[in-house]
Each structure stands twice: as structure tokens, then as C-alpha cells.
N, C-alpha and C positions, 0 to 999 in steps of 0.2 A: 504493500499500499504505500502510494507517495504521500508526502506531507505538503505542508504549506510552501508555496514556491519561494517565499521569502525567508522564513525562519524555520521551517522543518516541522512544525507542530502537526501531529497527525489526527487530533481531535477538533470537532466543530468546523470541519472544512467547508468553504462556500466555493462556488464556481464564479470566478470573477472574469467578466468580459474585458479583453485588453481594450478593444475598440467597442464602445457601447453599441448594444443592439439597435438603438434608435438611429444610429449612423451606419448600419449594415454589419456590425461586427458579428462574427460567429465563433470565434476561437476564444476559449476560457483557460485560465490557469487556477489551481487550487490556491486558495488563500485561507488561513484561519480567520476567526472572527476578529480577532484584534488587528491583525494586518490589513483584513478587508475594510474594517472601520477607519483605519489611518488613510487608506487610499481615497475613501470617499469624504472625509473631512477636510481634505486639501482643496476647499473651494470648488470640487469637482460638481456637486449637485447643487449647491446653493446659488452659484451665479455663472457656473462654467458651462461645460458640454451638455449637460441635460438640458437646461433651459434653452441653448442655441439649437439642440436637436428638436425640441418641442416646438419651437418658433418655425422651424423649417418644415415640419410634419404639417403644422396648421397651414402654413402658406401653400402647401400643395393639396389641402383640403383632406389631409388624413385626420383620423380621430385620435385623440391624444389620452382619452380615459374619461373615467367617471361615467355618469348616466347620461345618455344622449339627450337633448333638449327635445322639448315636445315638437312633433313635426319632423322628427328624424329618427332613424335606427342606425345601428353600428352593423355594418356588413363588411365582414373581413378587414376591419380597420379602416373602413371609410364611412363617413356619415353620408346616408342616402335619405332622400326626401321620402316620407310616408304620405302618399297622395290625400287620404281622407284627413289626416292630422293637419295637412297644409291647407286644406279646405276649411277646417274648423278655425284656424288661425285668420285666414283670410276673412271669414264671416264674423269673427271676434273683433277684427279691426274695422271692419264696416260698421258694426253695430256701436262701437266705442266712438266713432267719429260723429254719431248722430246728435248730440252726445248722449250716451247712457252711463250710468254708474257702472262700475266693474261687477257688483252684485247683480245688476240688471242684465247685464251682458251674459254672465253665468246662468241666470234664470232663463233667458231667451234661448241660449244655446241648448239648455235641457229640454225647453219646449219643442225644439227642433230634433230631439233625439240625439243630439251631440253630447257625449259624455267623455270624461277623462280616459286615459289608458286602463285605469282601475275599474272603469264602469260606474264611476260616481260623477256627481255634478262637480264642475269646477268651482274651485274656491277664488275669492277675489284676487288673490296673490297669483294663482295660475293665469288668471286673465291678464293681469299686469305684465307677467312675464311674456304672454303671448303677444300682446299688442305692442310691446317696446320695440323700437326699430333700432 
């Protein structure tokens, strides 16, 4: 069994990507928890390569994680529009422009049979996020 690439420790090994996966890296080296932590505390993730890679992925339209916003779904790392959710957003924006309150928009969408992903009436906060441009 091989140990940590840096110190030789054989317990608590992690596979560290030499080139970050977000930048296309595939090769890893074994590092113990301590050495792996040292690598990543050198301003690596706070403001270095990780943020740069995330910005590049966002610029290409790639999904960088978290729950996809309403109106989209994650398909193999890409945000793809969900047609019926996009239609709900369009209707919410039209209703809000009348003007209607956020709660009134939610109630009108419910009366039209348009519900959240979970099958519930939209909350005012949901509508606020939907209509924000």
C-alpha cells in the first residue's frame, strides 16, 4: 500500500487532483488528511483556481452546483430550460406587471393550475425570485 505522496503516512488518504477536475484534471496523487489540508489552505479554494474555474464554467453555461433555479434542470452538468416552468415564470412576470401583489400572483397561478415543483402553491418569496430579472 502506498502512502501519502508528501509525507508517507498510510492512514486517512485522500485522492488529490493535481490539476483540478473543474479544469479538466484526471490524475490524482494520494495525500494524507494533513497534507491535503495544507494544499487547499494555500489560497487554493478561497480565491484561486476554484473560483476561476467556476467563473469559466458559468461563462460556458455549465452548472456549478446547488439546486437548479426554478425554470431549469441539471442535465449532465448543464442548466437546461424546463418549458412548463419557463411558462410559469412568464405568466408570473405578466401578472406582476399589472401590478399585482406577490401573494395575488401566487393565488392566480394556483387558480390556473400552476403549482411549484413540489405541487404546492407558490409562496410570495418564490414569486419574487421568479420575476426578478
